[in-house]
N, CA, C, O and the ligand as a Tripos MOL2 file, in Angstrom:
@<TRIPOS>MOLECULE
protein
  277   275    70     0     0
PROTEIN
NO_CHARGES

@<TRIPOS>ATOM
      1 N          13.2710  -15.4390  -10.4500 N.3       1 MET1
      2 CA         12.5670  -14.1510  -10.5980 C.3       1 MET1
      3 C          11.0660  -14.3930  -10.7100 C.2       1 MET1
      4 O          10.6010  -15.2430  -11.4690 O.2       1 MET1
      5 N          10.3420  -13.6280   -9.9410 N.am      2 GLU2
      6 CA          8.8960  -13.7210  -10.0310 C.3       2 GLU2
      7 C           8.4400  -13.1180  -11.3620 C.2       2 GLU2
      8 O           8.9630  -12.0960  -11.8060 O.2       2 GLU2
      9 N           7.4980  -13.7430  -11.9630 N.am      3 SER3
     10 CA          7.0180  -13.2050  -13.2280 C.3       3 SER3
     11 C           5.6690  -12.5190  -13.0590 C.2       3 SER3
     12 O           4.7490  -12.7080  -13.8550 O.2       3 SER3
     13 N           5.5790  -11.7350  -12.0240 N.am      4 THR4
     14 CA          4.3330  -11.0230  -11.7970 C.3       4 THR4
     15 C           4.2950   -9.7560  -12.6460 C.2       4 THR4
     16 O           5.1080   -8.8490  -12.4670 O.2       4 THR4
     17 N           3.3650   -9.7090  -13.5460 N.am      5 LEU5
     18 CA          3.2260   -8.5310  -14.3830 C.3       5 LEU5
     19 C           1.9120   -7.8490  -14.0660 C.2       5 LEU5
     20 O           0.8960   -8.5070  -13.8410 O.2       5 LEU5
     21 N           1.9380   -6.5480  -14.0490 N.am      6 ASN6
     22 CA          0.6690   -5.8550  -14.0180 C.3       6 ASN6
     23 C           0.6980   -4.7180  -15.0200 C.2       6 ASN6
     24 O           1.7210   -4.4450  -15.6480 O.2       6 ASN6
     25 N          -0.4220   -4.0730  -15.1560 N.am      7 THR7
     26 CA         -0.6000   -3.1860  -16.2930 C.3       7 THR7
     27 C           0.3650   -2.0130  -16.3000 C.2       7 THR7
     28 O           0.6760   -1.4860  -17.3680 O.2       7 THR7
     29 N           0.8390   -1.5970  -15.1550 N.am      8 GLU8
     30 CA          1.6890   -0.4240  -15.1260 C.3       8 GLU8
     31 C           3.1560   -0.7620  -14.9060 C.2       8 GLU8
     32 O           3.9940    0.1260  -14.7490 O.2       8 GLU8
     33 N           3.4520   -2.0410  -14.8950 N.am      9 GLY9
     34 CA          4.8380   -2.4090  -14.7360 C.3       9 GLY9
     35 C           5.4070   -2.0930  -13.3690 C.2       9 GLY9
     36 O           6.6200   -1.9490  -13.2120 O.2       9 GLY9
     37 N           4.5420   -1.9850  -12.3910 N.am     10 LEU10
     38 CA          5.0090   -1.6860  -11.0500 C.3      10 LEU10
     39 C           5.5740   -2.9350  -10.4060 C.2      10 LEU10
     40 O           5.3820   -4.0510  -10.8900 O.2      10 LEU10
     41 N           6.2580   -2.7280   -9.3270 N.am     11 ALA11
     42 CA          6.7770   -3.8610   -8.5860 C.3      11 ALA11
     43 C           5.6170   -4.7320   -8.1060 C.2      11 ALA11
     44 O           4.4950   -4.2620   -7.9160 O.2      11 ALA11
     45 N           5.9140   -5.9720   -7.9230 N.am     12 ALA12
     46 CA          4.8980   -6.8750   -7.3890 C.3      12 ALA12
     47 C           4.4870   -6.4010   -6.0060 C.2      12 ALA12
     48 O           5.2450   -5.7250   -5.3100 O.2      12 ALA12
     49 N           3.2800   -6.7670   -5.6260 N.am     13 ASP13
     50 CA          2.8290   -6.4070   -4.2940 C.3      13 ASP13
     51 C           3.8450   -6.8410   -3.2530 C.2      13 ASP13
     52 O           4.4030   -7.9360   -3.3210 O.2      13 ASP13
     53 N           4.0680   -5.9790   -2.3110 N.am     14 GLY14
     54 CA          5.0080   -6.3140   -1.2670 C.3      14 GLY14
     55 C           6.3970   -5.8000   -1.5350 C.2      14 GLY14
     56 O           7.3020   -5.9690   -0.7180 O.2      14 GLY14
     57 N           6.5710   -5.1610   -2.6980 N.am     15 GLU15
     58 CA          7.8810   -4.5970   -3.0110 C.3      15 GLU15
     59 C           7.7490   -3.1340   -3.3510 C.2      15 GLU15
     60 O           8.1240   -2.6860   -4.4350 O.2      15 GLU15
     61 N           7.2220   -2.4180   -2.4250 N.am     16 TRP16
     62 CA          7.0340   -0.9830   -2.6300 C.3      16 TRP16
     63 C           8.1850   -0.2450   -1.9560 C.2      16 TRP16
     64 O           8.3460   -0.2730   -0.7360 O.2      16 TRP16
     65 N           8.9590    0.3990   -2.7760 N.am     17 ILE17
     66 CA         10.1610    1.0600   -2.2980 C.3      17 ILE17
     67 C          10.0530    2.5610   -2.5490 C.2      17 ILE17
     68 O           9.4480    2.9960   -3.5290 O.2      17 ILE17
     69 N          10.6360    3.3300   -1.6670 N.am     18 ALA18
     70 CA         10.6260    4.7870   -1.8320 C.3      18 ALA18
     71 C          11.0880    5.1650   -3.2300 C.2      18 ALA18
     72 O          12.0910    4.6540   -3.7290 O.2      18 ALA18
     73 N          10.3460    6.0600   -3.8480 N.am     19 GLY19
     74 CA         10.6840    6.4890   -5.1930 C.3      19 GLY19
     75 C           9.8500    5.8100   -6.2590 C.2      19 GLY19
     76 O           9.7540    6.2930   -7.3870 O.2      19 GLY19
     77 N           9.2410    4.6790   -5.8960 N.am     20 ALA20
     78 CA          8.4150    3.9780   -6.8740 C.3      20 ALA20
     79 C           7.1240    4.7540   -7.1060 C.2      20 ALA20
     80 O           6.5910    5.3850   -6.1930 O.2      20 ALA20
     81 N           6.6410    4.6990   -8.3130 N.am     21 ARG21
     82 CA          5.3580    5.3240   -8.5960 C.3      21 ARG21
     83 C           4.2640    4.5430   -7.9030 C.2      21 ARG21
     84 O           4.1930    3.3180   -8.0050 O.2      21 ARG21
     85 N           3.4190    5.2620   -7.2030 N.am     22 ALA22
     86 CA          2.3670    4.5880   -6.4680 C.3      22 ALA22
     87 C           1.2590    5.5730   -6.1610 C.2      22 ALA22
     88 O           1.4440    6.7890   -6.2190 O.2      22 ALA22
     89 N           0.1240    5.0290   -5.8400 N.am     23 LYS23
     90 CA         -1.0130    5.8590   -5.5050 C.3      23 LYS23
     91 C          -1.8800    5.0740   -4.5520 C.2      23 LYS23
     92 O          -2.2160    3.9180   -4.8090 O.2      23 LYS23
     93 N          -2.2400    5.6990   -3.4560 N.am     24 GLY24
     94 CA         -3.0870    5.0150   -2.5010 C.3      24 GLY24
     95 C          -2.5180    5.1320   -1.0930 C.2      24 GLY24
     96 O          -1.6720    5.9780   -0.8040 O.2      24 GLY24
     97 N          -3.0070    4.2670   -0.2440 N.am     25 GLU25
     98 CA         -2.5410    4.2930    1.1370 C.3      25 GLU25
     99 C          -1.4560    3.2530    1.3380 C.2      25 GLU25
    100 O          -1.5670    2.1100    0.8940 O.2      25 GLU25
    101 N          -0.4110    3.6800    2.0160 N.am     26 PHE26
    102 CA          0.6860    2.7670    2.3030 C.3      26 PHE26
    103 C           1.0850    2.8900    3.7600 C.2      26 PHE26
    104 O           0.8290    3.9010    4.4140 O.2      26 PHE26
    105 N           1.7140    1.8450    4.2450 N.am     27 ARG27
    106 CA          2.1760    1.8370    5.6210 C.3      27 ARG27
    107 C           3.6340    1.4440    5.6360 C.2      27 ARG27
    108 O           4.0480    0.5100    4.9500 O.2      27 ARG27
    109 N           4.4030    2.1610    6.4180 N.am     28 CYS28
    110 CA          5.8270    1.8870    6.5000 C.3      28 CYS28
    111 C           6.0710    0.5050    7.0800 C.2      28 CYS28
    112 O           5.4840    0.1230    8.0920 O.2      28 CYS28
    113 N           6.9380   -0.2270    6.4280 N.am     29 GLU29
    114 CA          7.2380   -1.5740    6.9260 C.3      29 GLU29
    115 C           8.0480   -1.5070    8.2150 C.2      29 GLU29
    116 O           8.0290   -2.4310    9.0280 O.2      29 GLU29
    117 N           8.7460   -0.4170    8.3790 N.am     30 GLY30
    118 CA          9.6110   -0.3090    9.5450 C.3      30 GLY30
    119 C           8.8700    0.0740   10.8190 C.2      30 GLY30
    120 O           9.0360   -0.5630   11.8590 O.2      30 GLY30
    121 N           8.0440    1.1280   10.7290 N.am     31 CYS31
    122 CA          7.4350    1.6500   11.9460 C.3      31 CYS31
    123 C           5.9200    1.6730   11.8960 C.2      31 CYS31
    124 O           5.2700    1.9810   12.8950 O.2      31 CYS31
    125 N           5.3490    1.3510   10.7410 N.am     32 GLY32
    126 CA          3.9020    1.2990   10.6590 C.3      32 GLY32
    127 C           3.2470    2.6370   10.3660 C.2      32 GLY32
    128 O           2.0220    2.7500   10.3770 O.2      32 GLY32
    129 N           4.0530    3.6380   10.1060 N.am     33 TYR33
    130 CA          3.5110    4.9590    9.7960 C.3      33 TYR33
    131 C           2.7330    4.9180    8.4900 C.2      33 TYR33
    132 O           3.1970    4.3580    7.4970 O.2      33 TYR33
    133 N           1.5650    5.5050    8.4990 N.am     34 GLY34
    134 CA          0.7140    5.4530    7.3190 C.3      34 GLY34
    135 C           0.7740    6.7360    6.5210 C.2      34 GLY34
    136 O           0.8010    7.8290    7.0870 O.2      34 GLY34
    137 N           0.7950    6.6020    5.2030 N.am     35 VAL35
    138 CA          0.7900    7.7670    4.3270 C.3      35 VAL35
    139 C          -0.2010    7.5420    3.2010 C.2      35 VAL35
    140 O          -0.5190    6.4080    2.8440 O.2      35 VAL35
    141 N          -0.6780    8.6400    2.6540 N.am     36 THR36
    142 CA         -1.4580    8.5690    1.4260 C.3      36 THR36
    143 C          -0.5990    9.1230    0.3100 C.2      36 THR36
    144 O          -0.1220   10.2560    0.3720 O.2      36 THR36
    145 N          -0.4110    8.3070   -0.7090 N.am     37 VAL37
    146 CA          0.5220    8.6260   -1.7790 C.3      37 VAL37
    147 C          -0.2490    8.9580   -3.0460 C.2      37 VAL37
    148 O          -1.2040    8.2730   -3.4080 O.2      37 VAL37
    149 N           0.1810   10.0180   -3.7100 N.am     38 TYR38
    150 CA         -0.4720   10.4020   -4.9550 C.3      38 TYR38
    151 C           0.4110   10.2100   -6.1760 C.2      38 TYR38
    152 O          -0.0820   10.0250   -7.2890 O.2      38 TYR38
    153 N           1.7100   10.2560   -5.9640 N.am     39 ARG39
    154 CA          2.5990   10.1490   -7.1300 C.3      39 ARG39
    155 C           3.6550    9.0730   -6.9240 C.2      39 ARG39
    156 O           3.7260    8.0970   -7.6710 O.2      39 ARG39
    157 N           4.4630    9.2680   -5.9110 N.am     40 SER40
    158 CA          5.5000    8.2740   -5.6730 C.3      40 SER40
    159 C           5.7390    8.1340   -4.1790 C.2      40 SER40
    160 O           5.4500    9.0380   -3.3940 O.2      40 SER40
    161 N           6.2590    7.0070   -3.8150 N.am     41 LEU41
    162 CA          6.4610    6.7120   -2.4040 C.3      41 LEU41
    163 C           7.5980    7.5520   -1.8320 C.2      41 LEU41
    164 O           8.6660    7.6620   -2.4340 O.2      41 LEU41
    165 N           7.3600    8.1370   -0.6770 N.am     42 PRO42
    166 CA          8.3960    8.9390   -0.0340 C.3      42 PRO42
    167 C           9.2900    8.0660    0.8370 C.2      42 PRO42
    168 O           9.0520    6.8700    1.0030 O.2      42 PRO42
    169 N          10.2990    8.6790    1.3750 N.am     43 VAL43
    170 CA         11.0190    8.0490    2.4670 C.3      43 VAL43
    171 C          10.2240    8.3240    3.7330 C.2      43 VAL43
    172 O           9.7300    9.4340    3.9330 O.2      43 VAL43
    173 N          10.1020    7.3280    4.5760 N.am     44 CYS44
    174 CA          9.3050    7.4840    5.7720 C.3      44 CYS44
    175 C           9.8180    8.6590    6.6150 C.2      44 CYS44
    176 O          10.9960    8.7180    6.9670 O.2      44 CYS44
    177 N           8.9150    9.5880    6.9310 N.am     45 PRO45
    178 CA          9.3410   10.7420    7.7320 C.3      45 PRO45
    179 C           9.6260   10.3790    9.1890 C.2      45 PRO45
    180 O          10.2500   11.1500    9.9190 O.2      45 PRO45
    181 N           9.1700    9.2220    9.5960 N.am     46 MET46
    182 CA          9.3530    8.8390   10.9890 C.3      46 MET46
    183 C          10.6630    8.0810   11.2120 C.2      46 MET46
    184 O          11.4360    8.4050   12.1130 O.2      46 MET46
    185 N          10.8980    7.0660   10.3770 N.am     47 CYS47
    186 CA         12.0640    6.2140   10.6260 C.3      47 CYS47
    187 C          13.0330    6.2080    9.4430 C.2      47 CYS47
    188 O          14.0450    5.5080    9.4570 O.2      47 CYS47
    189 N          12.7040    7.0020    8.4200 N.am     48 HIS48
    190 CA         13.5430    7.0710    7.2190 C.3      48 HIS48
    191 C          13.6250    5.7420    6.4790 C.2      48 HIS48
    192 O          14.5600    5.4940    5.7170 O.2      48 HIS48
    193 N          12.6440    4.9050    6.7130 N.am     49 GLY49
    194 CA         12.5780    3.6430    5.9870 C.3      49 GLY49
    195 C          12.1600    3.8660    4.5460 C.2      49 GLY49
    196 O          11.5580    4.8880    4.2140 O.2      49 GLY49
    197 N          12.4770    2.9200    3.7050 N.am     50 THR50
    198 CA         12.1500    3.0480    2.2840 C.3      50 THR50
    199 C          11.2290    1.9450    1.7950 C.2      50 THR50
    200 O          10.9020    1.8880    0.6100 O.2      50 THR50
    201 N          10.8090    1.0720    2.6920 N.am     51 GLU51
    202 CA          9.9340   -0.0200    2.2690 C.3      51 GLU51
    203 C           8.5280    0.1940    2.8160 C.2      51 GLU51
    204 O           8.3190    0.5220    3.9830 O.2      51 GLU51
    205 N           7.5890   -0.0070    1.9190 N.am     52 TRP52
    206 CA          6.1970    0.2480    2.2480 C.3      52 TRP52
    207 C           5.3590   -0.9570    1.9140 C.2      52 TRP52
    208 O           5.7130   -1.7620    1.0520 O.2      52 TRP52
    209 N           4.2450   -1.0740    2.6040 N.am     53 GLU53
    210 CA          3.2760   -2.0760    2.1870 C.3      53 GLU53
    211 C           1.9550   -1.4010    1.9290 C.2      53 GLU53
    212 O           1.5760   -0.4420    2.6010 O.2      53 GLU53
    213 N           1.2690   -1.9220    0.9450 N.am     54 ARG54
    214 CA          0.0190   -1.3030    0.5410 C.3      54 ARG54
    215 C          -1.0640   -1.5850    1.5860 C.2      54 ARG54
    216 O          -1.1940   -2.6950    2.1010 O.2      54 ARG54
    217 N          -1.8150   -0.5560    1.8680 N.am     55 VAL55
    218 CA         -2.9540   -0.7190    2.7620 C.3      55 VAL55
    219 C          -4.2070   -0.7550    1.9020 C.2      55 VAL55
    220 O          -4.4840    0.1970    1.1720 O.2      55 VAL55
    221 N          -4.9470   -1.8130    1.9770 N.am     56 PRO56
    222 CA         -6.1700   -1.8860    1.1780 C.3      56 PRO56
    223 C          -7.1480   -0.7970    1.5990 C.2      56 PRO56
    224 O          -7.2500   -0.4610    2.7780 O.2      56 PRO56
    225 N          -7.8480   -0.2650    0.6450 N.am     57 TRP57
    226 CA         -8.8890    0.6850    0.9840 C.3      57 TRP57
    227 C          -9.8860    0.0100    1.8990 C.2      57 TRP57
    228 O         -10.2330   -1.1580    1.7170 O.2      57 TRP57
    229 N         -10.3370    0.7540    2.8740 N.am     58 ARG58
    230 CA        -11.3240    0.1870    3.7870 C.3      58 ARG58
    231 C         -12.6970    0.7310    3.4480 C.2      58 ARG58
    232 O         -13.0920    1.7910    3.9320 O.2      58 ARG58
    233 N         -13.4020    0.0210    2.6370 N.am     59 PRO59
    234 CA        -14.7150    0.5240    2.2320 C.3      59 PRO59
    235 C         -15.7020    0.4740    3.3950 C.2      59 PRO59
    236 O         -15.6530   -0.4040    4.2560 O.2      59 PRO59
    237 N         -16.5850    1.4450    3.3780 N.am     60 TYR60
    238 CA        -17.5850    1.4750    4.4340 C.3      60 TYR60
    239 C         -18.7560    0.5560    4.1120 C.2      60 TYR60
    240 O         -19.7530    0.5050    4.8320 O.2      60 TYR60
    241 N         -18.6040   -0.1540    3.0270 N.am     61 THR61
    242 CA        -19.7150   -0.9900    2.5880 C.3      61 THR61
    243 C         -19.5860   -2.4170    3.0940 C.2      61 THR61
    244 O         -20.2870   -3.3270    2.6500 O.2      61 THR61
    245 N         -18.6730   -2.5800    4.0310 N.am     62 ARG62
    246 CA        -18.4710   -3.9280    4.5580 C.3      62 ARG62
    247 C         -19.5370   -4.2260    5.6000 C.2      62 ARG62
    248 O         -19.2980   -4.1890    6.8070 O.2      62 ARG62
    249 N         -20.6860   -4.5150    5.1010 N.am     63 VAL63
    250 CA        -21.8380   -4.7280    5.9790 C.3      63 VAL63
    251 C         -22.0510   -6.2240    6.1580 C.2      63 VAL63
    252 O         -22.1160   -6.9870    5.1940 O.2      63 VAL63
    253 N         -22.1530   -6.6030    7.3810 N.am     64 VAL64
    254 CA        -22.4770   -7.9970    7.6580 C.3      64 VAL64
    255 C         -23.9770   -8.1700    7.6100 C.2      64 VAL64
    256 O         -24.7300   -7.4370    8.2510 O.2      64 VAL64
    257 N         -24.3860   -9.1340    6.8510 N.am     65 SER65
    258 CA        -25.8220   -9.3660    6.7380 C.3      65 SER65
    259 C         -26.4080   -9.8030    8.0720 C.2      65 SER65
    260 O         -25.9320  -10.7490    8.7000 O.2      65 SER65
    261 N         -27.4300   -9.1070    8.4820 N.am     66 PRO66
    262 CA        -28.0880   -9.5410    9.7110 C.3      66 PRO66
    263 C         -28.8030  -10.8580    9.5080 C.2      66 PRO66
    264 O         -29.2540  -11.1770    8.4080 O.2      66 PRO66
    265 N         -28.8960  -11.5950   10.5540 N.am     67 MET67
    266 CA        -29.5770  -12.8900   10.4440 C.3      67 MET67
    267 C         -31.0730  -12.6950   10.5850 C.2      67 MET67
    268 O         -31.6180  -12.6200   11.6860 O.2      67 MET67
    269 N         -31.7030  -12.6180    9.4550 N.am     68 ASN68
    270 CA        -33.1600  -12.4300    9.4650 C.3      68 ASN68
    271 C         -33.8420  -13.6840    8.9650 C.2      68 ASN68
    272 O         -34.3550  -13.7270    7.8470 O.2      68 ASN68
    273 N         -33.8420  -14.6480    9.7590 N.am     69 ASP69
    274 CA        -34.4740  -15.9020    9.3350 C.3      69 ASP69
    275 C         -35.9580  -15.8610    9.6020 C.2      69 ASP69
    276 O         -36.6650  -16.8270    9.3130 O.2      69 ASP69
    277 ZN          8.7710    4.2930    9.1570 Zn       70 ZN70
@<TRIPOS>BOND
     1     1     2 1
     2     2     3 1
     3     3     4 2
     4     3     5 am
     5     5     6 1
     6     6     7 1
     7     7     8 2
     8     7     9 am
     9     9    10 1
    10    10    11 1
    11    11    12 2
    12    11    13 am
    13    13    14 1
    14    14    15 1
    15    15    16 2
    16    15    17 am
    17    17    18 1
    18    18    19 1
    19    19    20 2
    20    19    21 am
    21    21    22 1
    22    22    23 1
    23    23    24 2
    24    23    25 am
    25    25    26 1
    26    26    27 1
    27    27    28 2
    28    27    29 am
    29    29    30 1
    30    30    31 1
    31    31    32 2
    32    31    33 am
    33    33    34 1
    34    34    35 1
    35    35    36 2
    36    35    37 am
    37    37    38 1
    38    38    39 1
    39    39    40 2
    40    39    41 am
    41    41    42 1
    42    42    43 1
    43    43    44 2
    44    43    45 am
    45    45    46 1
    46    46    47 1
    47    47    48 2
    48    47    49 am
    49    49    50 1
    50    50    51 1
    51    51    52 2
    52    51    53 am
    53    53    54 1
    54    54    55 1
    55    55    56 2
    56    55    57 am
    57    57    58 1
    58    58    59 1
    59    59    60 2
    60    59    61 am
    61    61    62 1
    62    62    63 1
    63    63    64 2
    64    63    65 am
    65    65    66 1
    66    66    67 1
    67    67    68 2
    68    67    69 am
    69    69    70 1
    70    70    71 1
    71    71    72 2
    72    71    73 am
    73    73    74 1
    74    74    75 1
    75    75    76 2
    76    75    77 am
    77    77    78 1
    78    78    79 1
    79    79    80 2
    80    79    81 am
    81    81    82 1
    82    82    83 1
    83    83    84 2
    84    83    85 am
    85    85    86 1
    86    86    87 1
    87    87    88 2
    88    87    89 am
    89    89    90 1
    90    90    91 1
    91    91    92 2
    92    91    93 am
    93    93    94 1
    94    94    95 1
    95    95    96 2
    96    95    97 am
    97    97    98 1
    98    98    99 1
    99    99   100 2
   100    99   101 am
   101   101   102 1
   102   102   103 1
   103   103   104 2
   104   103   105 am
   105   105   106 1
   106   106   107 1
   107   107   108 2
   108   107   109 am
   109   109   110 1
   110   110   111 1
   111   111   112 2
   112   111   113 am
   113   113   114 1
   114   114   115 1
   115   115   116 2
   116   115   117 am
   117   117   118 1
   118   118   119 1
   119   119   120 2
   120   119   121 am
   121   121   122 1
   122   122   123 1
   123   123   124 2
   124   123   125 am
   125   125   126 1
   126   126   127 1
   127   127   128 2
   128   127   129 am
   129   129   130 1
   130   130   131 1
   131   131   132 2
   132   131   133 am
   133   133   134 1
   134   134   135 1
   135   135   136 2
   136   135   137 am
   137   137   138 1
   138   138   139 1
   139   139   140 2
   140   139   141 am
   141   141   142 1
   142   142   143 1
   143   143   144 2
   144   143   145 am
   145   145   146 1
   146   146   147 1
   147   147   148 2
   148   147   149 am
   149   149   150 1
   150   150   151 1
   151   151   152 2
   152   151   153 am
   153   153   154 1
   154   154   155 1
   155   155   156 2
   156   155   157 am
   157   157   158 1
   158   158   159 1
   159   159   160 2
   160   159   161 am
   161   161   162 1
   162   162   163 1
   163   163   164 2
   164   163   165 am
   165   165   166 1
   166   166   167 1
   167   167   168 2
   168   167   169 am
   169   169   170 1
   170   170   171 1
   171   171   172 2
   172   171   173 am
   173   173   174 1
   174   174   175 1
   175   175   176 2
   176   175   177 am
   177   177   178 1
   178   178   179 1
   179   179   180 2
   180   179   181 am
   181   181   182 1
   182   182   183 1
   183   183   184 2
   184   183   185 am
   185   185   186 1
   186   186   187 1
   187   187   188 2
   188   187   189 am
   189   189   190 1
   190   190   191 1
   191   191   192 2
   192   191   193 am
   193   193   194 1
   194   194   195 1
   195   195   196 2
   196   195   197 am
   197   197   198 1
   198   198   199 1
   199   199   200 2
   200   199   201 am
   201   201   202 1
   202   202   203 1
   203   203   204 2
   204   203   205 am
   205   205   206 1
   206   206   207 1
   207   207   208 2
   208   207   209 am
   209   209   210 1
   210   210   211 1
   211   211   212 2
   212   211   213 am
   213   213   214 1
   214   214   215 1
   215   215   216 2
   216   215   217 am
   217   217   218 1
   218   218   219 1
   219   219   220 2
   220   219   221 am
   221   221   222 1
   222   222   223 1
   223   223   224 2
   224   223   225 am
   225   225   226 1
   226   226   227 1
   227   227   228 2
   228   227   229 am
   229   229   230 1
   230   230   231 1
   231   231   232 2
   232   231   233 am
   233   233   234 1
   234   234   235 1
   235   235   236 2
   236   235   237 am
   237   237   238 1
   238   238   239 1
   239   239   240 2
   240   239   241 am
   241   241   242 1
   242   242   243 1
   243   243   244 2
   244   243   245 am
   245   245   246 1
   246   246   247 1
   247   247   248 2
   248   247   249 am
   249   249   250 1
   250   250   251 1
   251   251   252 2
   252   251   253 am
   253   253   254 1
   254   254   255 1
   255   255   256 2
   256   255   257 am
   257   257   258 1
   258   258   259 1
   259   259   260 2
   260   259   261 am
   261   261   262 1
   262   262   263 1
   263   263   264 2
   264   263   265 am
   265   265   266 1
   266   266   267 1
   267   267   268 2
   268   267   269 am
   269   269   270 1
   270   270   271 1
   271   271   272 2
   272   271   273 am
   273   273   274 1
   274   274   275 1
   275   275   276 2
@<TRIPOS>SUBSTRUCTURE
     1 MET1         2 RESIDUE 1 A MET
     2 GLU2         6 RESIDUE 1 A GLU
     3 SER3        10 RESIDUE 1 A SER
     4 THR4        14 RESIDUE 1 A THR
     5 LEU5        18 RESIDUE 1 A LEU
     6 ASN6        22 RESIDUE 1 A ASN
     7 THR7        26 RESIDUE 1 A THR
     8 GLU8        30 RESIDUE 1 A GLU
     9 GLY9        34 RESIDUE 1 A GLY
    10 LEU10       38 RESIDUE 1 A LEU
    11 ALA11       42 RESIDUE 1 A ALA
    12 ALA12       46 RESIDUE 1 A ALA
    13 ASP13       50 RESIDUE 1 A ASP
    14 GLY14       54 RESIDUE 1 A GLY
    15 GLU15       58 RESIDUE 1 A GLU
    16 TRP16       62 RESIDUE 1 A TRP
    17 ILE17       66 RESIDUE 1 A ILE
    18 ALA18       70 RESIDUE 1 A ALA
    19 GLY19       74 RESIDUE 1 A GLY
    20 ALA20       78 RESIDUE 1 A ALA
    21 ARG21       82 RESIDUE 1 A ARG
    22 ALA22       86 RESIDUE 1 A ALA
    23 LYS23       90 RESIDUE 1 A LYS
    24 GLY24       94 RESIDUE 1 A GLY
    25 GLU25       98 RESIDUE 1 A GLU
    26 PHE26      102 RESIDUE 1 A PHE
    27 ARG27      106 RESIDUE 1 A ARG
    28 CYS28      110 RESIDUE 1 A CYS
    29 GLU29      114 RESIDUE 1 A GLU
    30 GLY30      118 RESIDUE 1 A GLY
    31 CYS31      122 RESIDUE 1 A CYS
    32 GLY32      126 RESIDUE 1 A GLY
    33 TYR33      130 RESIDUE 1 A TYR
    34 GLY34      134 RESIDUE 1 A GLY
    35 VAL35      138 RESIDUE 1 A VAL
    36 THR36      142 RESIDUE 1 A THR
    37 VAL37      146 RESIDUE 1 A VAL
    38 TYR38      150 RESIDUE 1 A TYR
    39 ARG39      154 RESIDUE 1 A ARG
    40 SER40      158 RESIDUE 1 A SER
    41 LEU41      162 RESIDUE 1 A LEU
    42 PRO42      166 RESIDUE 1 A PRO
    43 VAL43      170 RESIDUE 1 A VAL
    44 CYS44      174 RESIDUE 1 A CYS
    45 PRO45      178 RESIDUE 1 A PRO
    46 MET46      182 RESIDUE 1 A MET
    47 CYS47      186 RESIDUE 1 A CYS
    48 HIS48      190 RESIDUE 1 A HIS
    49 GLY49      194 RESIDUE 1 A GLY
    50 THR50      198 RESIDUE 1 A THR
    51 GLU51      202 RESIDUE 1 A GLU
    52 TRP52      206 RESIDUE 1 A TRP
    53 GLU53      210 RESIDUE 1 A GLU
    54 ARG54      214 RESIDUE 1 A ARG
    55 VAL55      218 RESIDUE 1 A VAL
    56 PRO56      222 RESIDUE 1 A PRO
    57 TRP57      226 RESIDUE 1 A TRP
    58 ARG58      230 RESIDUE 1 A ARG
    59 PRO59      234 RESIDUE 1 A PRO
    60 TYR60      238 RESIDUE 1 A TYR
    61 THR61      242 RESIDUE 1 A THR
    62 ARG62      246 RESIDUE 1 A ARG
    63 VAL63      250 RESIDUE 1 A VAL
    64 VAL64      254 RESIDUE 1 A VAL
    65 SER65      258 RESIDUE 1 A SER
    66 PRO66      262 RESIDUE 1 A PRO
    67 MET67      266 RESIDUE 1 A MET
    68 ASN68      270 RESIDUE 1 A ASN
    69 ASP69      274 RESIDUE 1 A ASP
    70 ZN70       277 GROUP 0 **** ****
């Protein structure tokens, strides 16, 4: 058993199952359908899958420093 603990007692990353409490952007492991979750993970409306993977927020601040030598 993995001993991954986090503050809310959620499943370890990579084990997001429909019904689990979650918040953020997720993508269906089965078909890649993306959802934004506010309370709990749904069953995928596209393929009825129940496994999700977390999608990291894509900040717009990912600026590559220009080479100003
Ligand atoms: Zn799906």
